C-alpha positions, 0 to 999 in steps of 0.5 A: 288499044287498051290506052284508049279504052279506059281510065282509072278513077281513084276517089275523086282523081281521074288519070288517063292510061292503061292501069297498068303499073298503078302502085295502088293496093285498093280493089280494083273494079271495072265500069263499063260506062260506054254511052253508045248510041243504043243507050236511051236518055234514061240509061246515059243518065244511070251510068253518068250518075252511078259512076260519078258517085261510086268513089264517094260512097266507096273510097277503098275501091278503085274504079276504072272506067271503060268508055270506048268500043262500039256496041256489036263490034270486035273492039267490044268483044276482044279488045274491051275484055283484054284490057279489063284483064290486063288492068288487073281489075278484081270485078267489072260491072257492065252498066247495060246488057251490052257486054262481050260474050266473054268479060273477066269473071267475076261479073256484074250486068246491070239489066234495066228491061227486057222490053225488046222481048216482051214487045219484039213487034215494035223492034227490028227482027235481029234483036231478039236473037241478039238477046237470045244469044249474047245477052242470055249468055252474059247474063246466066254467067254473071255473079249478079244481075242488078235491075230496077223493079221486081217486076223485071226479076220475072222476066229476067227468069222468063225470057232468059233463064236468070236465077231470081236469087242471082238478082238485086233490085236497086231503084234508081235515083233523081238528080239533085237538081230537080228537088231544089225550088224551081220556077214553073214555066208559064204558058197561055194556058194549062198544059199536060206534059209527055217526056221521053222517045216516041217509040211504039212501047211508049203508047202515045197513041193511047194519050193523043186519043184520051186526050182529044176526047175530052169535052171540047171546051177543055183548055188544056194543051199537050207538050212533048219533048223530042222531035216531031216525027209524027209526019203531020198525024198529029193534027187529027187530035186537035183542036181550037182549045187544044194544041199539041206542041213538040218542044224537040230536045230540052235543057235539063233547066228547061225540063224542070221548069216544064215539070213544075208548071204542068198539071201532070206528068203523063207516061203511058207507055205499056212497059218501063224499065224504071221510067226516070221522067216520073221520079223527075216530076215527082221531085219537081211537085208534079202529079203523074198520071202513068200506065200501071204496067210502067209504074215501078213498085217503089212509086205506085202509091204516088201515081194515078194509074190506068190500064194499058191501052185504056182510053177511057181510063186514061180519059178519066184520070185526065178529068181528076185533074181539077180534084186539088185534094187528089192532086195534092195528096199524090203530089206530096207523096211523090215528092216524099219518095223524091227525096229519099230517092238519091243517086247516093243510095243508088250507089251505095247500094250498088257498092253493097252487091260489089262486096257480096260478090268480093266477099264470095271470091275469098 
């Protein structure tokens, strides 16, 4: 069982196996990098980018990747922690809230957000009890909680009883690909872009209503990534001068071109842990218009913001797209922020938390 669950990573070297019997004087850190179906695209990006950079910034640590165990399964609850213990790890880091009830201690958990508890009406009834039992138990026993934004620290205390002193805020990063010069997508008409899933808390209704209420002579299409799962409802918002285009899943290369060609990325979500599309768009030199409650503190000064569910406020922001002075100022701020917010910086800050916890065990 353990042999199928993980592999050992030493520097740039990966060795398939149980981790038992490997001759190494390095301190071992377990990384739960499972890309299960419950993880959002942003969470999977976090797992991949962080795990790939940790060996580069901490060559004195040995990282063991645990890659297989379905969420909510007996394998997750029993085989996964047993494999970690057998591997002789001195610290475990669960990169999402999906953890065993009894992981090896000490351990760290990354919790990006508590959207499921802030907006329970948008999720299945069984989700809340899972957070209030498994997630609460794991979070309150963790040596540290890593989260993306100071706002989530308050949510962790309010909903799960986590002590703020045990939380460490580490902003996410942007892939280097989005920072390089990118040829913009050439469209027949100007367009604004939405990137993300279409769940209720993303509040696409406010975006559709604000966009469709623009003056009739406004030539501005709306592009949406993801599937056309609106069951014909989009027809109510369109007009001869404006279309909504659903693009399906797009590659990183096409996404970067879409960012670069857009008049703005619009992010109307009621809440976010971080909101990677906003940072990616800034890296590509694109204006970001977003709901105030979805913008992480580190990006606040580089976004044009509106109040949650405020159709008139979002429409007003869209009407400012022609203000080139405002636009260029925010775009320049966003680019500057994005250049500094690398995944390597995120990895270094994460290793600092590892060392803090490991030092406490001595």
